[in-house]
C-alpha positions as CSV (number, residue, x, y, z in Angstrom):
1,M,23.3,-0.1,6.7
2,I,24.4,2.2,3.8
3,N,26.1,5.4,4.8
4,A,25.7,8.8,3.2
5,S,28.9,8.7,1.0
6,L,28.2,5.2,-0.3
7,L,24.6,6.2,-1.1
8,K,25.9,8.8,-3.6
9,N,27.5,6.1,-5.6
10,L,24.8,3.5,-5.1
11,I,22.2,5.5,-6.9
12,R,23.9,4.7,-10.2
13,E,22.5,1.2,-9.8
14,P,19.0,1.4,-11.3
15,N,17.7,-1.8,-9.8
16,W,19.4,-2.1,-6.4
17,A,16.6,-4.1,-4.8
18,D,16.9,-6.9,-7.4
19,S,20.7,-7.0,-7.5
20,A,21.0,-6.9,-3.7
21,G,18.3,-9.4,-2.9
22,K,17.3,-7.5,0.2
23,A,13.8,-7.1,1.8
24,C,14.5,-3.5,2.8
25,L,17.0,-0.8,2.4
26,S,18.5,0.9,5.5
27,V,20.3,4.2,5.0
28,D,22.3,6.2,7.6
29,L,21.7,9.8,6.8
30,S,22.5,11.1,10.3
31,E,25.8,12.7,9.1
32,A,24.8,13.5,5.5
33,N,25.8,16.8,4.1
34,Y,24.3,16.8,0.6
35,S,23.8,19.6,-1.9
36,S,20.3,20.5,-3.1
37,E,21.0,18.6,-6.4
38,E,22.2,15.5,-4.5
39,V,19.2,15.6,-2.2
40,Q,16.9,15.6,-5.2
41,A,18.7,12.8,-7.0
42,I,18.9,10.6,-4.0
43,S,15.3,11.2,-2.9
44,Q,14.0,10.3,-6.4
45,W,16.1,7.1,-6.3
46,L,15.0,6.1,-2.8
47,R,11.3,6.6,-3.7
48,R,11.7,4.3,-6.7
49,Q,12.8,1.4,-4.6
50,P,10.2,-1.4,-4.4
51,V,11.2,-2.3,-0.9
52,P,10.8,-0.4,2.4
53,V,13.4,2.3,3.1
54,I,14.4,2.7,6.7
55,G,16.1,6.0,7.4
56,L,18.4,7.1,10.3
57,L,18.0,10.8,9.9
58,N,19.5,14.0,11.3
59,N,17.9,17.4,11.7
60,D,18.0,18.1,8.0
61,K,14.4,17.3,7.0
62,R,15.0,17.5,3.2
63,M,15.2,13.7,3.0
64,L,12.3,12.9,5.2
65,D,9.8,12.1,2.4
66,A,12.3,9.8,0.7
67,V,12.2,7.2,3.5
68,D,9.3,5.0,4.6
69,L,10.2,4.4,8.2
70,I,12.3,6.5,10.6
71,A,14.6,5.0,13.2
72,E,16.4,6.9,16.0
73,T,19.2,4.3,16.6
74,D,21.2,1.6,14.9
75,S,19.4,-1.0,17.0
76,E,16.0,0.3,16.0
77,V,17.0,0.0,12.3
78,E,18.0,-3.6,12.9
79,R,14.7,-4.3,14.7
80,L,12.6,-2.8,11.9
81,A,14.6,-4.7,9.3
82,S,13.9,-7.9,11.3
83,F,10.1,-7.3,11.2
84,I,10.3,-6.6,7.4
85,D,12.3,-9.8,6.8
86,Q,9.5,-11.8,8.4
87,H,6.9,-10.4,6.0
88,P,8.7,-8.9,3.0
89,Q,5.7,-9.1,0.6
90,A,3.3,-7.4,2.9
91,S,5.8,-4.8,4.0
92,A,6.7,-3.9,0.4
93,V,3.1,-3.5,-0.7
94,L,2.4,-1.5,2.5
95,V,5.0,1.2,1.7
96,Q,4.2,1.2,-2.0
97,V,0.5,2.0,-1.2
98,T,1.2,4.6,1.5
99,R,3.7,6.4,-0.8
100,V,1.0,7.2,-3.3
101,T,-2.3,7.4,-1.3
102,M,-1.4,10.7,0.5
103,S,-1.4,12.6,-2.8
104,L,-4.6,11.1,-4.1
105,P,-8.3,12.0,-3.4
106,V,-9.7,9.7,-0.7
107,I,-11.9,7.5,-2.9
108,A,-9.0,7.0,-5.4
109,A,-6.7,6.2,-2.5
110,L,-9.1,3.6,-1.2
111,T,-9.1,1.9,-4.6
112,V,-5.3,1.7,-4.5
113,E,-5.4,0.2,-1.0
114,S,-8.0,-2.4,-2.1
115,L,-5.8,-3.4,-5.1
116,G,-2.8,-3.8,-2.8
117,Y,-4.9,-5.9,-0.3
118,A,-6.2,-8.1,-3.1
119,T,-2.7,-8.7,-4.4
120,L,-1.6,-9.9,-1.0
121,Q,-4.7,-12.1,-0.6
122,G,-3.2,-14.2,-3.4
123,G,0.2,-14.3,-1.8
124,E,2.3,-16.9,0.1
125,E,2.5,-14.9,3.3
126,F,-1.3,-14.7,3.8
127,S,-1.7,-18.3,2.8
128,R,0.8,-19.3,5.4
129,W,-0.9,-17.3,8.1
130,L,-4.3,-18.6,7.0
131,S,-3.2,-22.2,7.3
132,G,-2.3,-21.7,10.9
133,Q,-5.7,-20.4,11.9
134,N,-8.2,-22.4,14.0
135,K,-11.5,-20.9,12.9
136,T,-14.6,-21.1,15.2
137,K,-17.5,-19.2,13.8
138,V,-19.8,-17.2,16.1
139,G,-23.4,-18.3,15.6
140,D,-25.5,-16.1,13.3
141,S,-28.1,-15.7,16.1
142,D,-25.4,-13.9,18.1
143,I,-24.9,-11.2,15.4
144,S,-28.3,-10.9,13.8
145,A,-28.5,-7.2,14.6
146,P,-24.8,-6.1,14.5
147,V,-25.6,-2.4,13.9
148,L,-28.2,-0.4,15.8
149,M,-29.3,3.1,14.9
150,E,-31.3,5.7,16.9
151,R,-32.2,9.1,15.8
152,T,-33.0,12.1,17.9
153,G,-33.7,15.3,16.0
154,S,-30.7,16.0,13.8
155,E,-28.4,13.5,15.6
156,L,-28.0,9.9,14.6
157,R,-26.4,7.4,17.0
158,I,-24.9,4.2,15.6
159,L,-24.0,1.3,17.8
160,L,-21.7,-1.6,16.9
161,N,-23.8,-4.3,18.6
162,S,-21.9,-7.6,18.3
163,P,-20.1,-7.9,21.7
164,S,-20.0,-11.7,21.4
165,N,-17.3,-11.4,18.8
166,R,-15.9,-8.1,20.1
167,N,-17.7,-6.1,17.3
168,A,-15.6,-7.7,14.6
169,L,-16.0,-6.4,11.1
170,S,-17.9,-9.5,9.8
171,V,-19.8,-9.4,6.5
172,S,-23.0,-8.6,8.4
173,M,-21.3,-5.8,10.4
174,R,-19.7,-4.4,7.3
175,D,-23.1,-4.4,5.5
176,G,-24.8,-2.8,8.5
177,L,-22.2,0.0,8.7
178,S,-22.4,0.6,5.0
179,E,-26.1,0.9,5.2
180,A,-25.9,3.3,8.1
181,F,-23.1,5.5,6.6
182,S,-24.8,5.6,3.2
183,L,-28.0,6.8,5.0
184,V,-26.0,9.7,6.4
185,A,-24.6,10.5,3.0
186,M,-28.1,10.7,1.5
187,D,-29.8,12.7,4.4
188,D,-28.5,16.2,4.8
189,S,-30.8,16.7,7.8
190,I,-28.5,14.4,9.8
191,E,-26.1,17.0,11.2
192,R,-24.2,14.9,13.7
193,V,-23.4,11.2,13.9
194,V,-22.0,9.5,17.0
195,V,-20.6,6.0,16.6
196,S,-19.8,3.8,19.6
197,G,-19.5,0.1,20.4
198,A,-21.3,-2.3,22.8
199,G,-19.4,-4.6,25.1
200,P,-15.8,-4.7,26.4
201,C,-14.3,-3.0,23.3
202,F,-15.1,-0.8,20.3
203,S,-13.9,-3.4,17.8
204,A,-11.3,-6.1,17.6
205,G,-11.0,-5.7,13.8
206,G,-11.8,-8.0,11.0
207,D,-13.7,-11.2,11.6
208,L,-10.9,-13.8,11.3
209,T,-13.3,-16.6,10.8
210,E,-14.2,-15.1,7.4
211,F,-10.7,-14.5,6.2
212,G,-9.8,-16.5,3.1
213,V,-13.5,-17.4,2.3
214,S,-13.3,-15.8,-1.1
215,K,-10.7,-17.5,-3.3
216,D,-11.3,-15.0,-6.2
217,V,-9.2,-12.0,-5.2
218,A,-10.5,-9.9,-8.1
219,E,-14.1,-10.6,-7.0
220,A,-13.1,-9.7,-3.4
221,H,-11.7,-6.4,-4.6
222,R,-15.0,-5.7,-6.6
223,I,-17.0,-6.4,-3.4
224,R,-14.8,-4.1,-1.3
225,Q,-15.4,-1.3,-3.9
226,L,-19.2,-1.8,-3.6
227,K,-19.6,-2.6,0.1
228,M,-16.8,-1.2,2.3
229,P,-18.1,1.4,4.8
230,A,-15.1,3.7,4.4
231,Q,-16.2,5.1,1.1
232,Y,-19.5,6.4,2.6
233,L,-17.9,7.6,5.8
234,A,-14.9,9.5,4.4
235,E,-16.8,12.0,2.2
236,H,-18.9,13.1,5.2
237,A,-16.2,12.9,7.9
238,G,-17.0,16.2,9.4
239,R,-20.4,15.1,10.7
240,Y,-18.9,12.1,12.5
241,S,-17.7,11.6,16.1
242,F,-16.4,8.2,17.3
243,N,-16.4,7.2,21.0
244,L,-13.8,4.4,21.4
245,H,-12.9,2.1,24.3
246,G,-10.9,-1.0,24.9
247,A,-9.4,-2.8,21.9
248,C,-9.5,-0.8,18.7
249,I,-7.7,-3.1,16.3
250,G,-7.4,-3.0,12.5
251,A,-10.7,-1.7,11.2
252,G,-11.5,-0.7,14.8
253,I,-9.2,2.4,14.3
254,E,-9.0,2.5,10.5
255,L,-12.7,3.5,10.1
256,P,-12.8,6.0,13.1
257,A,-9.6,7.7,11.8
258,F,-11.7,9.1,8.9
259,S,-14.0,11.0,11.3
260,G,-13.9,14.6,12.3
261,H,-13.5,13.8,16.0
262,I,-12.4,10.8,18.0
263,S,-12.8,10.5,21.7
264,A,-11.2,7.5,23.5
265,S,-11.4,6.2,27.0
266,R,-8.1,5.7,28.8
267,D,-8.3,2.0,28.6
268,A,-8.4,2.1,24.8
269,F,-5.5,0.7,22.8
270,F,-4.7,0.6,19.1
271,R,-3.0,-1.9,16.8
272,L,-2.6,-2.6,13.1
273,P,-1.9,-6.4,12.9
274,E,-2.4,-7.0,9.2
275,V,1.2,-7.1,8.0
276,A,1.9,-10.0,10.4
277,M,-1.0,-11.8,8.6
278,G,0.6,-11.2,5.2
279,L,-1.8,-8.3,4.4
280,I,-2.0,-4.5,4.7
281,P,-4.7,-2.5,6.5
282,G,-7.7,-3.0,4.3
283,A,-10.6,-1.2,5.9
284,G,-9.3,2.2,4.9
285,G,-6.3,2.4,7.2
286,C,-3.7,3.1,4.5
287,V,-5.7,6.2,3.7
288,S,-7.2,7.4,7.0
289,I,-4.4,6.9,9.4
290,P,-1.6,8.5,7.4
291,R,-3.8,11.6,7.1
292,R,-3.9,11.8,10.9
293,I,-0.4,10.7,12.0
294,G,1.7,10.7,8.8
295,R,3.0,8.0,6.6
296,H,6.1,7.1,8.6
297,R,4.3,6.5,11.8
298,T,1.6,4.5,10.0
299,N,4.2,2.3,8.4
300,Y,5.9,1.9,11.8
301,L,2.6,0.8,13.5
302,A,1.8,-1.7,10.7
303,V,5.2,-3.2,10.2
304,T,5.8,-3.7,14.0
305,G,2.2,-4.5,15.0
306,M,3.0,-2.5,18.2
307,E,0.2,-1.6,20.6
308,L,-0.4,2.1,21.0
309,S,-1.8,3.4,24.3
310,A,-4.6,6.0,24.4
311,E,-2.2,8.6,25.8
312,K,0.4,7.9,23.0
313,A,-2.4,8.0,20.4
314,L,-3.4,11.4,21.6
315,S,0.1,12.8,21.5
316,W,0.5,11.4,17.9
317,G,-2.9,12.9,16.8
318,L,-4.5,9.5,16.1
319,I,-7.3,10.5,18.5
320,D,-8.5,13.9,19.5
321,E,-9.6,13.6,23.1
322,L,-9.3,11.4,26.2
323,A,-12.6,10.7,27.8
324,D,-12.9,10.7,31.6
């Protein structure tokens, strides 16, 4: 780990990540005492690094935005570095995307996320993960009506209705949600939208049996730009409430995080597993989740793949209410 005094000299090296050959940069700023000019120079240098920057910080918040993940102890720094070493490509693309998306309009940020996701779809880490999967496809008859809608007055209720595969975001589920969300976008008389899921959980995330089907990553990006539900949801977020329960994994929290209000049962839990698959959150999570809990916590969730309880999610601001 690089200490504060060494860092002042290190920033003379314009291409540290290449010369050091490291998957991440760990900096101990807990005893730093920098001038304003030094803070500015070091912050700019850290933000230019193409690898994740882990920071051990003190109460001086001036360097906060210069790091990608925050650790509280030396052992936590080592733990985070170990996760990054296992998936260096995905971890690097993750932090590069989350660095820029907060400052962009949502639709532009979704484009950046999709481009990052497409890059990783052609990478070795995703290929390695994919080769280890045993895919068993749920029959089409089981998911013939993956999204149900019911309107009462000015309220529209949308139900994810594929409990046999835990409401996974399959192609048919994706298209059904895009249709429902685009309907809301076009109909101003729909004043409130309530989204929930049938079965034991809200959504277990992407349909793993469909991962890697498209070998043309440029075409996959084009389809995401046309078909992904997030683009229709995000621009009308204030009208949406999501009621979550059970597993809310990957897309199962990335999409709800756009909404104006999220209620979750106490059995709900949340995970971002994509980095361990050699990918990044690709259903909008690099855009929606940082806007709720900040970039550092989003990176932490994604890099570690940790499970977040409903109570912890409430304290972080990922959800707005615990349902009885």
